[in-house]
PAFIMI-449593 format. One record per atom (N, C-alpha, C): x negated, y, z negated; residue in three letters; atom name; chain. Coordinates in steps of 0.05 Angstrom, whole numbers, plus 5000, padded with zeros to 4 digits. Each point is the difference from the previous one (the first is absolute). Layout:
% residues N
{xx X; yy Y; zz Z; residuo ALA; atomo CA; cadena A} $
...
***
This chain:
% residues 115
{xx 3749; yy 7255; zz 7543; residuo VAL; atomo N; cadena A} $
{xx 4997; yy 4976; zz 5017; residuo VAL; atomo CA; cadena A} $
{xx 5018; yy 4978; zz 4989; residuo VAL; atomo C; cadena A} $
{xx 5016; yy 4988; zz 5018; residuo GLN; atomo N; cadena A} $
{xx 5017; yy 4978; zz 4992; residuo GLN; atomo CA; cadena A} $
{xx 5000; yy 4979; zz 5021; residuo GLN; atomo C; cadena A} $
{xx 5000; yy 4975; zz 4991; residuo LEU; atomo N; cadena A} $
{xx 5006; yy 4977; zz 5017; residuo LEU; atomo CA; cadena A} $
{xx 5021; yy 4984; zz 4985; residuo LEU; atomo C; cadena A} $
{xx 5023; yy 4997; zz 5013; residuo VAL; atomo N; cadena A} $
{xx 5023; yy 4987; zz 4987; residuo VAL; atomo CA; cadena A} $
{xx 5008; yy 4976; zz 5016; residuo VAL; atomo C; cadena A} $
{xx 4996; yy 4976; zz 4988; residuo GLU; atomo N; cadena A} $
{xx 5008; yy 4975; zz 5013; residuo GLU; atomo CA; cadena A} $
{xx 5029; yy 4994; zz 4994; residuo GLU; atomo C; cadena A} $
{xx 5013; yy 4986; zz 5019; residuo SER; atomo N; cadena A} $
{xx 5027; yy 4991; zz 4996; residuo SER; atomo CA; cadena A} $
{xx 5004; yy 4975; zz 5018; residuo SER; atomo C; cadena A} $
{xx 5022; yy 4987; zz 4994; residuo GLY; atomo N; cadena A} $
{xx 5008; yy 4977; zz 5017; residuo GLY; atomo CA; cadena A} $
{xx 4994; yy 4973; zz 4988; residuo GLY; atomo C; cadena A} $
{xx 4988; yy 4999; zz 4976; residuo GLY; atomo N; cadena A} $
{xx 4995; yy 4974; zz 4988; residuo GLY; atomo CA; cadena A} $
{xx 5025; yy 4989; zz 4988; residuo GLY; atomo C; cadena A} $
{xx 4998; yy 4975; zz 4991; residuo GLY; atomo N; cadena A} $
{xx 5023; yy 4987; zz 4988; residuo GLY; atomo CA; cadena A} $
{xx 4996; yy 4970; zz 4998; residuo GLY; atomo C; cadena A} $
{xx 5023; yy 4986; zz 4995; residuo LEU; atomo N; cadena A} $
{xx 5000; yy 4971; zz 4999; residuo LEU; atomo CA; cadena A} $
{xx 5010; yy 4989; zz 5026; residuo LEU; atomo C; cadena A} $
{xx 4985; yy 4981; zz 5011; residuo VAL; atomo N; cadena A} $
{xx 5008; yy 4988; zz 5026; residuo VAL; atomo CA; cadena A} $
{xx 4994; yy 4970; zz 4999; residuo VAL; atomo C; cadena A} $
{xx 5015; yy 4984; zz 5014; residuo GLN; atomo N; cadena A} $
{xx 4996; yy 4971; zz 5001; residuo GLN; atomo CA; cadena A} $
{xx 4977; yy 4994; zz 5018; residuo GLN; atomo C; cadena A} $
{xx 4987; yy 4977; zz 4996; residuo PRO; atomo N; cadena A} $
{xx 4978; yy 4991; zz 5018; residuo PRO; atomo CA; cadena A} $
{xx 5011; yy 4999; zz 5029; residuo PRO; atomo C; cadena A} $
{xx 4984; yy 5010; zz 5019; residuo GLY; atomo N; cadena A} $
{xx 5008; yy 5002; zz 5028; residuo GLY; atomo CA; cadena A} $
{xx 5014; yy 5026; zz 5007; residuo GLY; atomo C; cadena A} $
{xx 5006; yy 5016; zz 4980; residuo GLY; atomo N; cadena A} $
{xx 5013; yy 5025; zz 5005; residuo GLY; atomo CA; cadena A} $
{xx 4981; yy 5022; zz 5008; residuo GLY; atomo C; cadena A} $
{xx 5012; yy 5024; zz 5003; residuo SER; atomo N; cadena A} $
{xx 4985; yy 5023; zz 5010; residuo SER; atomo CA; cadena A} $
{xx 5005; yy 5024; zz 4982; residuo SER; atomo C; cadena A} $
{xx 4981; yy 5018; zz 4998; residuo LEU; atomo N; cadena A} $
{xx 5002; yy 5026; zz 4987; residuo LEU; atomo CA; cadena A} $
{xx 4984; yy 5020; zz 5016; residuo LEU; atomo C; cadena A} $
{xx 5009; yy 5025; zz 4999; residuo ARG; atomo N; cadena A} $
{xx 4984; yy 5022; zz 5012; residuo ARG; atomo CA; cadena A} $
{xx 4994; yy 5020; zz 4979; residuo ARG; atomo C; cadena A} $
{xx 4974; yy 5003; zz 4994; residuo LEU; atomo N; cadena A} $
{xx 4991; yy 5020; zz 4981; residuo LEU; atomo CA; cadena A} $
{xx 4994; yy 5026; zz 5014; residuo LEU; atomo C; cadena A} $
{xx 5005; yy 5022; zz 4986; residuo SER; atomo N; cadena A} $
{xx 4994; yy 5027; zz 5010; residuo SER; atomo CA; cadena A} $
{xx 4983; yy 5014; zz 4980; residuo SER; atomo C; cadena A} $
{xx 4983; yy 5018; zz 5010; residuo CYS; atomo N; cadena A} $
{xx 4984; yy 5017; zz 4982; residuo CYS; atomo CA; cadena A} $
{xx 5001; yy 5028; zz 5011; residuo CYS; atomo C; cadena A} $
{xx 5014; yy 5017; zz 4986; residuo ALA; atomo N; cadena A} $
{xx 5003; yy 5028; zz 5009; residuo ALA; atomo CA; cadena A} $
{xx 4979; yy 5017; zz 4987; residuo ALA; atomo C; cadena A} $
{xx 4985; yy 5015; zz 5016; residuo ALA; atomo N; cadena A} $
{xx 4978; yy 5017; zz 4991; residuo ALA; atomo CA; cadena A} $
{xx 5007; yy 5029; zz 5001; residuo ALA; atomo C; cadena A} $
{xx 4988; yy 5015; zz 4981; residuo SER; atomo N; cadena A} $
{xx 5003; yy 5029; zz 5000; residuo SER; atomo CA; cadena A} $
{xx 4976; yy 5013; zz 4986; residuo SER; atomo C; cadena A} $
{xx 4994; yy 5024; zz 5007; residuo GLY; atomo N; cadena A} $
{xx 4980; yy 5015; zz 4986; residuo GLY; atomo CA; cadena A} $
{xx 4972; yy 4998; zz 5012; residuo GLY; atomo C; cadena A} $
{xx 4997; yy 4986; zz 5022; residuo PHE; atomo N; cadena A} $
{xx 4974; yy 4998; zz 5013; residuo PHE; atomo CA; cadena A} $
{xx 5004; yy 4995; zz 5030; residuo PHE; atomo C; cadena A} $
{xx 4978; yy 5001; zz 5015; residuo ALA; atomo N; cadena A} $
{xx 5002; yy 4998; zz 5029; residuo ALA; atomo CA; cadena A} $
{xx 5002; yy 4970; zz 5008; residuo ALA; atomo C; cadena A} $
{xx 5024; yy 4990; zz 4998; residuo PHE; atomo N; cadena A} $
{xx 5005; yy 4971; zz 5004; residuo PHE; atomo CA; cadena A} $
{xx 4988; yy 4990; zz 5026; residuo PHE; atomo C; cadena A} $
{xx 5003; yy 5014; zz 5021; residuo SER; atomo N; cadena A} $
{xx 4991; yy 4990; zz 5026; residuo SER; atomo CA; cadena A} $
{xx 4970; yy 4998; zz 5003; residuo SER; atomo C; cadena A} $
{xx 4985; yy 5010; zz 4980; residuo SER; atomo N; cadena A} $
{xx 4971; yy 4998; zz 5000; residuo SER; atomo CA; cadena A} $
{xx 4990; yy 4976; zz 4984; residuo SER; atomo C; cadena A} $
{xx 5017; yy 4986; zz 4987; residuo TYR; atomo N; cadena A} $
{xx 4993; yy 4979; zz 4981; residuo TYR; atomo CA; cadena A} $
{xx 5005; yy 4972; zz 5010; residuo TYR; atomo C; cadena A} $
{xx 4981; yy 4983; zz 4995; residuo VAL; atomo N; cadena A} $
{xx 5004; yy 4971; zz 5003; residuo VAL; atomo CA; cadena A} $
{xx 5019; yy 4991; zz 4978; residuo VAL; atomo C; cadena A} $
{xx 5020; yy 4985; zz 5007; residuo MET; atomo N; cadena A} $
{xx 5020; yy 4990; zz 4980; residuo MET; atomo CA; cadena A} $
{xx 4997; yy 4970; zz 4997; residuo MET; atomo C; cadena A} $
{xx 5001; yy 4991; zz 4975; residuo THR; atomo N; cadena A} $
{xx 4996; yy 4972; zz 4993; residuo THR; atomo CA; cadena A} $
{xx 5021; yy 4991; zz 4981; residuo THR; atomo C; cadena A} $
{xx 5011; yy 4976; zz 5004; residuo TRP; atomo N; cadena A} $
{xx 5016; yy 4987; zz 4980; residuo TRP; atomo CA; cadena A} $
{xx 4983; yy 4980; zz 4985; residuo TRP; atomo C; cadena A} $
{xx 5002; yy 5001; zz 4974; residuo TYR; atomo N; cadena A} $
{xx 4987; yy 4981; zz 4982; residuo TYR; atomo CA; cadena A} $
{xx 5022; yy 4986; zz 4984; residuo TYR; atomo C; cadena A} $
{xx 4992; yy 4978; zz 4988; residuo ARG; atomo N; cadena A} $
{xx 5019; yy 4987; zz 4981; residuo ARG; atomo CA; cadena A} $
{xx 4984; yy 4988; zz 4977; residuo ARG; atomo C; cadena A} $
{xx 5014; yy 4997; zz 4978; residuo GLN; atomo N; cadena A} $
{xx 4988; yy 4988; zz 4976; residuo GLN; atomo CA; cadena A} $
{xx 5020; yy 4982; zz 4987; residuo GLN; atomo C; cadena A} $
{xx 4994; yy 4975; zz 4999; residuo ALA; atomo N; cadena A} $
{xx 5016; yy 4980; zz 4986; residuo ALA; atomo CA; cadena A} $
{xx 4992; yy 4998; zz 4971; residuo ALA; atomo C; cadena A} $
{xx 5017; yy 4990; zz 4983; residuo PRO; atomo N; cadena A} $
{xx 4993; yy 4998; zz 4972; residuo PRO; atomo CA; cadena A} $
{xx 4975; yy 4983; zz 4996; residuo PRO; atomo C; cadena A} $
{xx 4981; yy 5010; zz 4985; residuo GLY; atomo N; cadena A} $
{xx 4976; yy 4985; zz 4994; residuo GLY; atomo CA; cadena A} $
{xx 4979; yy 5000; zz 5022; residuo GLY; atomo C; cadena A} $
{xx 5006; yy 5014; zz 5022; residuo LYS; atomo N; cadena A} $
{xx 4981; yy 5000; zz 5023; residuo LYS; atomo CA; cadena A} $
{xx 4991; yy 5028; zz 5006; residuo LYS; atomo C; cadena A} $
{xx 4978; yy 5002; zz 5015; residuo GLU; atomo N; cadena A} $
{xx 4989; yy 5026; zz 5008; residuo GLU; atomo CA; cadena A} $
{xx 5017; yy 5011; zz 5022; residuo GLU; atomo C; cadena A} $
{xx 4999; yy 5027; zz 5002; residuo ARG; atomo N; cadena A} $
{xx 5014; yy 5013; zz 5022; residuo ARG; atomo CA; cadena A} $
{xx 4986; yy 4992; zz 5027; residuo ARG; atomo C; cadena A} $
{xx 5016; yy 4995; zz 5020; residuo GLU; atomo N; cadena A} $
{xx 4989; yy 4992; zz 5026; residuo GLU; atomo CA; cadena A} $
{xx 5012; yy 5016; zz 5022; residuo GLU; atomo C; cadena A} $
{xx 4984; yy 5004; zz 5021; residuo MET; atomo N; cadena A} $
{xx 5009; yy 5014; zz 5024; residuo MET; atomo CA; cadena A} $
{xx 5019; yy 4982; zz 5015; residuo MET; atomo C; cadena A} $
{xx 5022; yy 5011; zz 5009; residuo VAL; atomo N; cadena A} $
{xx 5020; yy 4986; zz 5016; residuo VAL; atomo CA; cadena A} $
{xx 4997; yy 5007; zz 5030; residuo VAL; atomo C; cadena A} $
{xx 5001; yy 5027; zz 5005; residuo ALA; atomo N; cadena A} $
{xx 4999; yy 5009; zz 5027; residuo ALA; atomo CA; cadena A} $
{xx 4992; yy 5030; zz 5000; residuo ALA; atomo C; cadena A} $
{xx 4986; yy 5008; zz 5021; residuo ASP; atomo N; cadena A} $
{xx 4995; yy 5029; zz 5003; residuo ASP; atomo CA; cadena A} $
{xx 5004; yy 5009; zz 5029; residuo ASP; atomo C; cadena A} $
{xx 5002; yy 5026; zz 5003; residuo ILE; atomo N; cadena A} $
{xx 5005; yy 5012; zz 5026; residuo ILE; atomo CA; cadena A} $
{xx 4985; yy 5026; zz 5002; residuo ILE; atomo C; cadena A} $
{xx 4988; yy 5005; zz 5023; residuo THR; atomo N; cadena A} $
{xx 4984; yy 5024; zz 5004; residuo THR; atomo CA; cadena A} $
{xx 5019; yy 5025; zz 5001; residuo THR; atomo C; cadena A} $
{xx 4987; yy 5023; zz 4998; residuo SER; atomo N; cadena A} $
{xx 5015; yy 5025; zz 4997; residuo SER; atomo CA; cadena A} $
{xx 5021; yy 5004; zz 5023; residuo SER; atomo C; cadena A} $
{xx 4992; yy 4994; zz 5024; residuo ALA; atomo N; cadena A} $
{xx 5018; yy 5003; zz 5023; residuo ALA; atomo CA; cadena A} $
{xx 5016; yy 4975; zz 5006; residuo ALA; atomo C; cadena A} $
{xx 4995; yy 4980; zz 4985; residuo GLY; atomo N; cadena A} $
{xx 5016; yy 4975; zz 5003; residuo GLY; atomo CA; cadena A} $
{xx 4990; yy 4982; zz 5022; residuo GLY; atomo C; cadena A} $
{xx 4976; yy 5006; zz 5011; residuo GLY; atomo N; cadena A} $
{xx 4991; yy 4984; zz 5022; residuo GLY; atomo CA; cadena A} $
{xx 4989; yy 4972; zz 4993; residuo GLY; atomo C; cadena A} $
{xx 4991; yy 4997; zz 4975; residuo ARG; atomo N; cadena A} $
{xx 4989; yy 4975; zz 4992; residuo ARG; atomo CA; cadena A} $
{xx 5011; yy 4991; zz 4974; residuo ARG; atomo C; cadena A} $
{xx 5004; yy 4974; zz 4997; residuo THR; atomo N; cadena A} $
{xx 5009; yy 4988; zz 4975; residuo THR; atomo CA; cadena A} $
{xx 4983; yy 4977; zz 4993; residuo THR; atomo C; cadena A} $
{xx 5001; yy 4993; zz 4974; residuo ASN; atomo N; cadena A} $
{xx 4984; yy 4978; zz 4990; residuo ASN; atomo CA; cadena A} $
{xx 5016; yy 4986; zz 4978; residuo ASN; atomo C; cadena A} $
{xx 4998; yy 4974; zz 4999; residuo TYR; atomo N; cadena A} $
{xx 5017; yy 4985; zz 4982; residuo TYR; atomo CA; cadena A} $
{xx 4983; yy 4979; zz 4984; residuo TYR; atomo C; cadena A} $
{xx 5008; yy 4995; zz 4976; residuo ALA; atomo N; cadena A} $
{xx 4989; yy 4978; zz 4985; residuo ALA; atomo CA; cadena A} $
{xx 5009; yy 4974; zz 5014; residuo ALA; atomo C; cadena A} $
{xx 4982; yy 4980; zz 4999; residuo ASP; atomo N; cadena A} $
{xx 5007; yy 4974; zz 5013; residuo ASP; atomo CA; cadena A} $
{xx 5026; yy 4988; zz 4990; residuo ASP; atomo C; cadena A} $
{xx 5006; yy 5005; zz 4975; residuo SER; atomo N; cadena A} $
{xx 5023; yy 4987; zz 4987; residuo SER; atomo CA; cadena A} $
{xx 5027; yy 5011; zz 5011; residuo SER; atomo C; cadena A} $
{xx 4999; yy 5024; zz 5013; residuo VAL; atomo N; cadena A} $
{xx 5025; yy 5012; zz 5010; residuo VAL; atomo CA; cadena A} $
{xx 5001; yy 5003; zz 5030; residuo VAL; atomo C; cadena A} $
{xx 4978; yy 4993; zz 5014; residuo LYS; atomo N; cadena A} $
{xx 4999; yy 5003; zz 5029; residuo LYS; atomo CA; cadena A} $
{xx 5023; yy 4984; zz 5013; residuo LYS; atomo C; cadena A} $
{xx 5013; yy 5013; zz 5019; residuo GLY; atomo N; cadena A} $
{xx 5023; yy 4988; zz 5014; residuo GLY; atomo CA; cadena A} $
{xx 5026; yy 5002; zz 4985; residuo GLY; atomo C; cadena A} $
{xx 5000; yy 5009; zz 4975; residuo ARG; atomo N; cadena A} $
{xx 5025; yy 5002; zz 4985; residuo ARG; atomo CA; cadena A} $
{xx 5006; yy 5030; zz 4992; residuo ARG; atomo C; cadena A} $
{xx 4979; yy 5015; zz 4995; residuo PHE; atomo N; cadena A} $
{xx 5003; yy 5028; zz 4992; residuo PHE; atomo CA; cadena A} $
{xx 4992; yy 5019; zz 5023; residuo PHE; atomo C; cadena A} $
{xx 5013; yy 5023; zz 5001; residuo THR; atomo N; cadena A} $
{xx 4992; yy 5020; zz 5020; residuo THR; atomo CA; cadena A} $
{xx 5000; yy 5028; zz 4986; residuo THR; atomo C; cadena A} $
{xx 4977; yy 5013; zz 5003; residuo ILE; atomo N; cadena A} $
{xx 4998; yy 5027; zz 4989; residuo ILE; atomo CA; cadena A} $
{xx 5004; yy 5020; zz 5023; residuo ILE; atomo C; cadena A} $
{xx 5013; yy 5022; zz 4994; residuo SER; atomo N; cadena A} $
{xx 5005; yy 5021; zz 5020; residuo SER; atomo CA; cadena A} $
{xx 5001; yy 5026; zz 4985; residuo SER; atomo C; cadena A} $
{xx 4999; yy 5022; zz 5015; residuo ARG; atomo N; cadena A} $
{xx 5002; yy 5026; zz 4988; residuo ARG; atomo CA; cadena A} $
{xx 5015; yy 5019; zz 5019; residuo ARG; atomo C; cadena A} $
{xx 5012; yy 5020; zz 4988; residuo ASP; atomo N; cadena A} $
{xx 5013; yy 5022; zz 5014; residuo ASP; atomo CA; cadena A} $
{xx 4989; yy 5026; zz 4990; residuo ASP; atomo C; cadena A} $
{xx 4981; yy 5011; zz 5014; residuo ASN; atomo N; cadena A} $
{xx 4987; yy 5024; zz 4990; residuo ASN; atomo CA; cadena A} $
{xx 5019; yy 5024; zz 5000; residuo ASN; atomo C; cadena A} $
{xx 5020; yy 5000; zz 5016; residuo ALA; atomo N; cadena A} $
{xx 5020; yy 5021; zz 4999; residuo ALA; atomo CA; cadena A} $
{xx 5017; yy 5000; zz 4974; residuo ALA; atomo C; cadena A} $
{xx 5002; yy 4976; zz 4989; residuo LYS; atomo N; cadena A} $
{xx 5015; yy 4997; zz 4975; residuo LYS; atomo CA; cadena A} $
{xx 4983; yy 4996; zz 4976; residuo LYS; atomo C; cadena A} $
{xx 4973; yy 5001; zz 5003; residuo ASN; atomo N; cadena A} $
{xx 4981; yy 4996; zz 4978; residuo ASN; atomo CA; cadena A} $
{xx 5006; yy 4974; zz 4985; residuo ASN; atomo C; cadena A} $
{xx 5005; yy 4979; zz 5015; residuo THR; atomo N; cadena A} $
{xx 5008; yy 4975; zz 4988; residuo THR; atomo CA; cadena A} $
{xx 4985; yy 4976; zz 5013; residuo THR; atomo C; cadena A} $
{xx 4992; yy 4981; zz 4983; residuo VAL; atomo N; cadena A} $
{xx 4989; yy 4975; zz 5009; residuo VAL; atomo CA; cadena A} $
{xx 5018; yy 4978; zz 4991; residuo VAL; atomo C; cadena A} $
{xx 5002; yy 4979; zz 5017; residuo TYR; atomo N; cadena A} $
{xx 5018; yy 4978; zz 4995; residuo TYR; atomo CA; cadena A} $
{xx 4985; yy 4974; zz 4999; residuo TYR; atomo C; cadena A} $
{xx 5012; yy 4980; zz 4987; residuo LEU; atomo N; cadena A} $
{xx 4990; yy 4973; zz 5001; residuo LEU; atomo CA; cadena A} $
{xx 5024; yy 4982; zz 5004; residuo LEU; atomo C; cadena A} $
{xx 5003; yy 4989; zz 5023; residuo GLN; atomo N; cadena A} $
{xx 5021; yy 4980; zz 5006; residuo GLN; atomo CA; cadena A} $
{xx 4989; yy 4973; zz 4992; residuo GLN; atomo C; cadena A} $
{xx 5015; yy 4987; zz 4983; residuo MET; atomo N; cadena A} $
{xx 4991; yy 4974; zz 4989; residuo MET; atomo CA; cadena A} $
{xx 5021; yy 4979; zz 5007; residuo MET; atomo C; cadena A} $
{xx 4992; yy 4981; zz 5017; residuo ASN; atomo N; cadena A} $
{xx 5017; yy 4978; zz 5008; residuo ASN; atomo CA; cadena A} $
{xx 4990; yy 4973; zz 4990; residuo ASN; atomo C; cadena A} $
{xx 5017; yy 4980; zz 5001; residuo SER; atomo N; cadena A} $
{xx 4992; yy 4973; zz 4991; residuo SER; atomo CA; cadena A} $
{xx 4987; yy 5001; zz 4973; residuo SER; atomo C; cadena A} $
{xx 5012; yy 5014; zz 4981; residuo LEU; atomo N; cadena A} $
{xx 4988; yy 5003; zz 4974; residuo LEU; atomo CA; cadena A} $
{xx 4998; yy 4974; zz 4985; residuo LEU; atomo C; cadena A} $
{xx 4978; yy 4998; zz 4984; residuo LYS; atomo N; cadena A} $
{xx 4994; yy 4976; zz 4984; residuo LYS; atomo CA; cadena A} $
{xx 4998; yy 5008; zz 4971; residuo LYS; atomo C; cadena A} $
{xx 5004; yy 4981; zz 4982; residuo PRO; atomo N; cadena A} $
{xx 4996; yy 5007; zz 4972; residuo PRO; atomo CA; cadena A} $
{xx 4973; yy 5012; zz 4994; residuo PRO; atomo C; cadena A} $
{xx 4980; yy 4992; zz 5015; residuo ALA; atomo N; cadena A} $
{xx 4973; yy 5010; zz 4996; residuo ALA; atomo CA; cadena A} $
{xx 4997; yy 5030; zz 5007; residuo ALA; atomo C; cadena A} $
{xx 5021; yy 5011; zz 5013; residuo ASP; atomo N; cadena A} $
{xx 5000; yy 5029; zz 5006; residuo ASP; atomo CA; cadena A} $
{xx 5010; yy 5017; zz 4977; residuo ASP; atomo C; cadena A} $
{xx 5009; yy 4987; zz 4979; residuo THR; atomo N; cadena A} $
{xx 5010; yy 5014; zz 4977; residuo THR; atomo CA; cadena A} $
{xx 4978; yy 5017; zz 4987; residuo THR; atomo C; cadena A} $
{xx 5005; yy 5026; zz 4998; residuo ALA; atomo N; cadena A} $
{xx 4980; yy 5018; zz 4989; residuo ALA; atomo CA; cadena A} $
{xx 5011; yy 5028; zz 4999; residuo ALA; atomo C; cadena A} $
{xx 4985; yy 5018; zz 4987; residuo VAL; atomo N; cadena A} $
{xx 5006; yy 5028; zz 5003; residuo VAL; atomo CA; cadena A} $
{xx 4985; yy 5010; zz 5024; residuo VAL; atomo C; cadena A} $
{xx 5014; yy 5014; zz 5017; residuo TYR; atomo N; cadena A} $
{xx 4988; yy 5010; zz 5025; residuo TYR; atomo CA; cadena A} $
{xx 4995; yy 5030; zz 4997; residuo TYR; atomo C; cadena A} $
{xx 4976; yy 5008; zz 5007; residuo TYR; atomo N; cadena A} $
{xx 4991; yy 5028; zz 4998; residuo TYR; atomo CA; cadena A} $
{xx 4992; yy 5011; zz 5027; residuo TYR; atomo C; cadena A} $
{xx 5006; yy 5025; zz 5005; residuo CYS; atomo N; cadena A} $
{xx 4988; yy 5012; zz 5023; residuo CYS; atomo CA; cadena A} $
{xx 4977; yy 5019; zz 4992; residuo CYS; atomo C; cadena A} $
{xx 4981; yy 5002; zz 5017; residuo ASN; atomo N; cadena A} $
{xx 4976; yy 5016; zz 4995; residuo ASN; atomo CA; cadena A} $
{xx 4994; yy 5017; zz 5025; residuo ASN; atomo C; cadena A} $
{xx 4992; yy 5024; zz 4995; residuo ALA; atomo N; cadena A} $
{xx 4992; yy 5018; zz 5021; residuo ALA; atomo CA; cadena A} $
{xx 4970; yy 5006; zz 4996; residuo ALA; atomo C; cadena A} $
{xx 4984; yy 4999; zz 5021; residuo TRP; atomo N; cadena A} $
{xx 4972; yy 5004; zz 4998; residuo TRP; atomo CA; cadena A} $
{xx 4989; yy 5016; zz 5023; residuo TRP; atomo C; cadena A} $
{xx 4983; yy 5019; zz 4993; residuo SER; atomo N; cadena A} $
{xx 4984; yy 5014; zz 5020; residuo SER; atomo CA; cadena A} $
{xx 4974; yy 5010; zz 4986; residuo SER; atomo C; cadena A} $
{xx 4983; yy 5013; zz 5015; residuo ASN; atomo N; cadena A} $
{xx 4976; yy 5011; zz 4988; residuo ASN; atomo CA; cadena A} $
{xx 5006; yy 5020; zz 4978; residuo ASN; atomo C; cadena A} $
{xx 5025; yy 5011; zz 5001; residuo GLY; atomo N; cadena A} $
{xx 5008; yy 5020; zz 4981; residuo GLY; atomo CA; cadena A} $
{xx 5010; yy 4989; zz 4974; residuo GLY; atomo C; cadena A} $
{xx 5004; yy 4974; zz 4999; residuo GLY; atomo N; cadena A} $
{xx 5009; yy 4988; zz 4975; residuo GLY; atomo CA; cadena A} $
{xx 5019; yy 4977; zz 5004; residuo GLY; atomo C; cadena A} $
{xx 5010; yy 4989; zz 4979; residuo ALA; atomo N; cadena A} $
{xx 5018; yy 4977; zz 5001; residuo ALA; atomo CA; cadena A} $
{xx 5023; yy 5004; zz 4980; residuo ALA; atomo C; cadena A} $
{xx 5023; yy 4990; zz 5008; residuo TYR; atomo N; cadena A} $
{xx 5024; yy 5002; zz 4983; residuo TYR; atomo CA; cadena A} $
{xx 5014; yy 4973; zz 4999; residuo TYR; atomo C; cadena A} $
{xx 5014; yy 4996; zz 4977; residuo TRP; atomo N; cadena A} $
{xx 5016; yy 4975; zz 4996; residuo TRP; atomo CA; cadena A} $
{xx 5028; yy 5007; zz 4993; residuo TRP; atomo C; cadena A} $
{xx 5018; yy 4982; zz 5009; residuo GLY; atomo N; cadena A} $
{xx 5028; yy 5001; zz 4991; residuo GLY; atomo CA; cadena A} $
{xx 5003; yy 4985; zz 4974; residuo GLY; atomo C; cadena A} $
{xx 5025; yy 5000; zz 4989; residuo GLN; atomo N; cadena A} $
{xx 5005; yy 4987; zz 4975; residuo GLN; atomo CA; cadena A} $
{xx 5006; yy 4970; zz 5002; residuo GLN; atomo C; cadena A} $
{xx 5006; yy 4992; zz 5025; residuo GLY; atomo N; cadena A} $
{xx 5005; yy 4971; zz 5004; residuo GLY; atomo CA; cadena A} $
{xx 5030; yy 4993; zz 5001; residuo GLY; atomo C; cadena A} $
{xx 5006; yy 4979; zz 5015; residuo THR; atomo N; cadena A} $
{xx 5027; yy 4989; zz 5001; residuo THR; atomo CA; cadena A} $
{xx 4998; yy 4970; zz 4997; residuo THR; atomo C; cadena A} $
{xx 5018; yy 4989; zz 4984; residuo GLN; atomo N; cadena A} $
{xx 4999; yy 4971; zz 4995; residuo GLN; atomo CA; cadena A} $
{xx 5014; yy 4984; zz 5022; residuo GLN; atomo C; cadena A} $
{xx 4986; yy 4980; zz 5009; residuo VAL; atomo N; cadena A} $
{xx 5012; yy 4981; zz 5019; residuo VAL; atomo CA; cadena A} $
{xx 4999; yy 4972; zz 4987; residuo VAL; atomo C; cadena A} $
{xx 5023; yy 4988; zz 4998; residuo THR; atomo N; cadena A} $
{xx 5002; yy 4973; zz 4988; residuo THR; atomo CA; cadena A} $
{xx 5013; yy 4982; zz 5020; residuo THR; atomo C; cadena A} $
{xx 4986; yy 4978; zz 5006; residuo VAL; atomo N; cadena A} $
{xx 5011; yy 4980; zz 5019; residuo VAL; atomo CA; cadena A} $
{xx 5006; yy 4975; zz 4984; residuo VAL; atomo C; cadena A} $
{xx 5025; yy 4994; zz 4998; residuo SER; atomo N; cadena A} $
{xx 5008; yy 4977; zz 4983; residuo SER; atomo CA; cadena A} $
{xx 5028; yy 4991; zz 5008; residuo SER; atomo C; cadena A} $
{xx 5004; yy 4974; zz 4997; residuo SER; atomo N; cadena A} $
{xx 5027; yy 4989; zz 5005; residuo SER; atomo CA; cadena A} $
{xx 5016; yy 4999; zz 4974; residuo SER; atomo C; cadena A} $
***
C-alpha cells in the first residue's frame, strides 16, 4: 500500500498550488480520501474530504472557497487545488485513505506560503 503526495513547495501569498496523492496497493475507489495538514507546533487538522465516488465533499471552515478537493478513480489519484494561499496555510499536507477495511497515510508534502 502506498500513498505518495506531490506538488508542494514555496509560494507567495495569494498564489496557488495543486497537490496530488497517488495511491496504489488497495481498492482506491472504495475509500474516502481526506487531506490533512499539520503546522509546526500544532495538531494535525482535517482540510478536506471526498466520498469514494466523489459525489460529496467537505471542507474546513478555514479553507472553504479557496481549496477544492477532487479525485480521479481511473488514475487512483486525489487532488487538492489550493488558491489564494495565506501564510497560515503553511504546513505539511498529508493524504489519508479510509474505509471499514482500514486507513492509510502518505508521507506528506511541505507547503510554505511566504513572501
